[in-house]
Structure formats: C-alpha cells, structure tokens
C-alpha positions in Angstrom: 60.0 21.5 51.3 56.5 21.9 49.5 55.1 25.1 49.5 51.5 25.6 51.2 48.3 25.7 48.5 47.0 29.3 47.6 43.7 29.9 49.3 41.2 30.8 46.3 38.9 32.5 49.1 40.6 34.8 51.8 39.9 37.4 54.1 43.0 39.3 54.7 44.4 42.7 56.5 47.2 42.6 53.5 46.8 45.0 50.7 45.6 43.3 47.9 47.2 42.7 44.3 45.8 42.1 41.3 48.9 40.1 40.1 48.4 38.2 42.9 44.6 37.0 42.2 45.6 36.6 38.5 48.2 34.0 39.5 46.0 32.5 41.9 43.2 31.6 38.9 45.7 31.1 35.9 45.7 27.6 34.3 47.4 26.4 31.1 44.1 26.0 29.4 42.1 29.3 30.4 42.4 32.3 28.0 40.0 34.1 29.4 40.2 35.9 32.7 38.1 38.4 34.2 39.0 40.5 37.4 36.6 43.1 39.4 38.2 45.2 41.7 36.4 47.3 44.2 38.2 50.3 45.9 37.5 53.1 48.6 35.8 56.0 46.7 36.9 59.4 48.1 33.1 60.4 48.1 30.2 58.7 49.4 26.2 59.7 48.3 24.2 59.9 51.2 20.5 61.1 51.6 21.8 64.3 52.9 24.1 64.6 49.9 27.8 63.6 49.0 30.0 63.2 51.7 34.0 63.3 51.6 35.2 59.9 52.6 38.6 59.9 54.8 38.8 56.1 54.8 37.1 52.9 55.4 37.4 50.1 58.4 36.3 46.6 57.3 35.4 43.7 59.9 34.4 40.5 58.9 33.5 37.2 60.7 36.3 35.6 58.9 35.8 31.7 59.2 32.1 32.0 57.9 33.4 34.6 55.2 35.6 32.4 53.7 33.0 29.6 53.7 30.4 32.1 52.1 33.0 33.1 49.5 33.9 29.3 48.8 30.1 28.7 48.4 30.0 31.3 45.8 32.7 29.8 43.8 30.6 26.5 44.0 27.6 28.4 42.8 29.4 29.8 39.9 30.9 26.4 38.9 27.3 25.1 38.8 25.9 28.0 36.8 28.7 28.3 34.5 30.3 24.9 34.0 33.1 26.1 31.6 34.7 28.3 34.7 38.0 26.6 35.6 39.0 28.8 38.6 37.4 31.4 40.8 39.2 33.5 43.5 37.5 36.2 45.8 40.2 38.2 48.1 38.6 40.5 50.7 40.4 43.3 53.2 39.4 43.8 56.4 41.3 46.9 58.6 42.0 50.2 57.7 41.8 51.2 53.9 42.8 54.3 52.4 41.1 56.2 49.4 41.9 54.2 46.2 42.7 51.0 47.8 41.4 47.8 46.5 39.1 46.2 49.3 37.8 43.5 47.1 39.0 41.3 44.2 37.5 38.7 42.0 39.1 36.7 39.5 37.3 34.1 37.3 39.3 32.0 34.6 37.5 30.2 31.6 38.8 28.5 28.4 37.3 31.2 26.1 35.9 35.0 27.0 32.7 33.7 25.9 32.7 30.8 28.4 30.7 32.9 31.3 33.7 34.8 32.6 32.0 38.1 32.6 28.8 36.9 34.1 30.4 34.8 36.5 32.4 37.9 37.9 29.5 40.1 38.1 27.4 37.1 39.8 30.3 36.8 42.5 30.1 40.5 43.4 26.3 41.0 43.8 26.7 37.6 46.1 29.3 38.8 48.1 27.3 41.8 48.9 24.4 39.6 49.5 25.7 37.2 51.8 29.0 37.4 53.1 29.2 38.6 56.5 31.5 41.7 56.0 30.5 45.1 57.6 32.0 48.4 56.3 32.6 52.1 58.6 32.7 54.5 56.7 34.7 57.6 57.9 33.9 60.9 56.7 35.6 64.6 57.7 32.3 65.1 59.8 31.1 61.7 61.3 31.1 58.0 60.6 28.8 55.0 60.4 28.7 51.5 60.1 27.4 50.0 56.9 25.5 46.5 57.4 27.0 43.3 56.3 25.0 40.9 54.0 21.8 41.6 53.0 20.2 38.2 53.3 20.4 37.4 57.1 17.5 34.8 56.9 20.0 32.6 54.6 20.5 29.2 56.2 24.3 28.8 56.6 23.8 25.9 59.0 24.7 23.6 56.2 28.0 25.1 55.7 31.0 22.5 57.0 34.4 23.6 57.1 34.4 24.4 53.2 36.4 23.8 50.1 39.8 25.9 50.1 39.7 25.7 46.4 37.0 25.6 43.6 38.4 22.1 42.5 37.7 20.7 46.1 34.3 22.5 46.0 33.4 20.9 42.6 33.8 17.2 44.1 
C-alpha cells in the first residue's frame, strides 16, 4: 500500500513539530534549510500596557488558507529560483503558552541561495493574506485579532491549488 503524499501547506489542529516540517522539505540536493517557529507568548503588548496571556485560539477558513499558503510557496519559488521546497504549517484551536502556532521551512542547495530571505518573506505574506484569526485570552479579558491585512486581495483566481511546491512550479 502506498502512503499518502505529505502536504506542504497545511492547517491542522494537531501540535506542530520541527522534525516533521524538516522531513517535509528535506531533499538530497539541499544543504540549506531555514525554519521559522512562531510560538504563543506569555505577554501581549497593548495600548493599555502589557497583558498576561493565558492561551490563544486560532480559527481559519481552511480551504482558502491552504490555497493561500501554497500561493506563497509559488511566489517564493518565482522570487528565489534556487528554492527547492517550502512548507508552511499553522495550528488552529486552542494553543497554550510556548506552543508553536506556525512553522515555516525553506530548503535550498546552499545557505546563500535565498533560504533566509524566503523564510522571512513567507511569514510576512502569511500575516498579510492568509485567512487566519487569533483570539487572545488574558486573565482579565479577551479579544479577536483580525486576519489578513490585505482584504482587498483578489483571491478569485485561486483554483483547487497545488498541494506541493513542485506542483505549484508547473
């Protein structure tokens, strides 16, 4: 029986693993892999000062979020042609302090082939265009944080979308 191909762009309720995302982008010809992990902070800066965070809750429009994450992978491969693989994973549901909520990995043949820049680009684009919302829960209240910062983005051109970077590049 053949195993299912691993998704490179995934929204999940399961805990995120650095080892898992590294496996998703590992290739025999890539010696440079950069990862980014976003985790739940114990304190949030607000206009009223620092607030102690108890936990976060993430929600997403999953089909569109995964398509937009794949789109980011395509954008990266166009900007940095040496990038061989990109993976973006994001948690939804309740996340406790120090839990990873987003993981990004970018693989290139060498460290100077754009992997650092591409990884930074991925997190900034994710924050800008992917429909994910965060509810910050504090000891003395809660607030929903808005999703994408570019609501005017035309997503009508998205089809079923690629499930891997190699699909996206074709």
